[in-house]
N, C-alpha and C positions, 0 to 999 in steps of 0.2 A: 512552356515557362514552367518552373519547379517548383515543387510543393512548399517550399521555404518562402517563394515571392507570391502565393496566392492570395487573393484577395480572402477576407474573412466571410463573406459570402458561401465559400466553397466548404462543404462539410468534409472534415478530416479525420477518420474512424484510426482508433490507434488498435491493434490486438495485441493483448497481453503474449508475451513469448513463452510465459509457464503455462499458456493454455494448449501449447502445441502437443501433438501426440498423443491426447487424451484418449480417441477410440482404440488406439492403439497398444497403449499403456493396458487398457482395461481387459482387452483382448487377448493378451498376454499373460495377463494376470487369471484369465480365465482357464485358459490352456495349462498354466502351471498347475494351479487347482486342481483341473482332472486329471492331470499326468500323477502328481503325489497322491490323490486319493486311489488312482488306479495300482500304484506301485504298492501302495501297501499291503494291497490282497495279493499281489505277486511275489513279491521277493522276500527275501529271510530275513528274520529278526536281525541278524548283523549288518544289515544295510537300510533297516528302518530308518534312521537319520538322514538318509538321502531323501526318501520321500516326507519326511517332516519340514525338509529344508525346501523343498518344491512347494509344499503347502504355504509355509511361512512368507515365500517370495511371491507365492500367488495373492495371498491376501495383503499383502504390502500395495501389489501392482493394482490391485482392484479398487481398494481405497484411493489411490493416487489418480487413476484413469478415471474415478467416479467423481471425484471433485474437480478434476480438470475439463471435465464434461460439463459440469453444474455452472461455471463461472460464465459470465455473459459473453456475448461473440468479440464487442469489444469494450475495453477497460476504459478509455478514454475517448470523447467525441468532442472535436473542436469547431464550434459553428459561428454564425455572427454575433451570437448573445453572448458566448463565454465558452468556459471549460466545464465539461459535463463528465463525470467520473462515475462508473457503474462498477459494482463489487457484488457477490450473491448476495449479501446481507443488507444492500441500499445503492443508494446514489446519494452525491453531493454536487453542489453545482457553484462555480467561480464567475459570476458575470465580469464581463471586460472591466467595467468601470468600478468592481470592487478588487481588481487585482492591483497590487501595489508594486509586488516585486517576485521573479522567480528565477532560481539559480540551483546549481548543483551544491548542497550544503558538504563544506569540508573542516575536519577539525585538525588544530595541531597536538601534534604526537612528539615530543622532542623537539627536533628541528625542523621535521617533516609535516607537509600539509596532506591528511588522508582523506581520499573521496570515499563518501558514505554510500555511492550507489544509490543515491535518493535524490528525487526532485523535490524542494523545497518550495512552497507558497506563500508570499507573505500578503495577507489581506487587510483591508482597508478598516472594516468593521465587522464585527461577529454576528449582529443580531441575525442578520438576511441570511449569513451562510447556515447558522445552526438551525433555524427555523425549518429548514427542510431535510434534516438527517434522521433518519430512522434510529431508535435507540439499538437495535441490533448492530448497526455499521459501526455507532459511536462505541457499545461494547466492546466487538471485534478490533476496533483500531486502537483502544486503550491497552488491549492485550496485545497486539502485533507491534506496536511503536513502543514497547517499554524498553528496550535495547537503547534507544536514542537518549532516554534520560541519563544514561550512565557516561555521555558524550560531554566534555567541558564542565565538568562538575566544580562548583565553587571552591576555593582555595580552603575553606574550613571542612569539607567533605571529604580531603584526599586521604583520610584514615580509612575513608569505607564507612564510618560508624553510623552515617544519617543515610545512607544510600537506601536501607530497607525501607524508612518512611518516605523517604523522597517518592518512592512508586505509588504511595497511596495520596489521589486527590481528595481535594474537600470538595463536598458535595453543594456547595454553594459560591456563586458568583456573580458578580454586580457588574451589570454594562453599564457603559459611560450615559444612559440615558436613565440609568436608574433601577431598570428591570432587573429581578434578582432569576437566577436560573438555579434551579436545585436539580438534585439525583443525577443520573447520569448526564443530562445537559450539563450541568454544572461542573461534572468531573472533565466533562471534555472541555470546557473552555477554559477551564483551570491547567488542565493538561497542554491545551494550544498556547494559552499565555508563558506557562514554562519554558517550552521549546521555543518560542520566540525570544526569550531572554538566553537561553543558552546556545542556539543554534541560527536564532533570526529569521525562523520562519515558523508559521504556524499549521501549514498541514502538509503532509508528504506522501509522495508516490513510491513504491521501490521500482528500481528499473526492471525486475521481472514482470513487472506490470505495463512494461514499454515494448515496442517492436521495434526500436533501434537505441542506441546508445543515450544515456540522459542529456551529454552535451548537445546532441541533434534534437532530442525533443525542447529542450530549452530554446533553442536557437528559432525553432519553428513557431513555439508558442510567442517567443519576445517579436518575432517579424509580425505576426496576427495583431498582436497586442499593439504595436505601432501602428499599423494599419488602419485600426479601429481608431486612434487617438487621430491620427492626421485627416481623417472622415468627420470626426466630430470638430 
């Protein structure tokens, strides 16, 4: 039985492609740093830039390797309950019953449809989704996904004059049940709502956080979602 046809009671773990080679990158950085500092004491002043270059390369590699290792072993876990997303700053969950749509967002540029290399999730209601996200993850997502705001800008923003203010979210958001969200939670809800209007989806995962193509991941989640609806 192929992975796409599995029943939703089979736990499927998705490992981020960006996490690969974390230990190798870290070790390479340590070696480059060691070599760089060693060269500083051995070579003449005319070649000191070579040693500095090794040190700079080592620092970059160590930082990249460190953050790769800090990432969770799996970025997405698909279970019979729904979709569980993991990040070093926190997690979020979308139960199958709260998932309305999943697809690969695309935008129109001229006469072409451009793939954003993202997975978009449209959810049915915000309240339960927002109740279980840490402020750290919301803050990080607000920063990381700012470029999405530049896609499909309204016609009255084509001069770019409103782009700056468009990056700042209102800190208050009222849910349909009348509950008022404030602070980071309110800002995140406003961002979700804005991205839904602009791109059609509320929550996004980058392709680099998957171990397969966006289209393959979308097909897998759709198949599991359909299985759940048939069982219900």
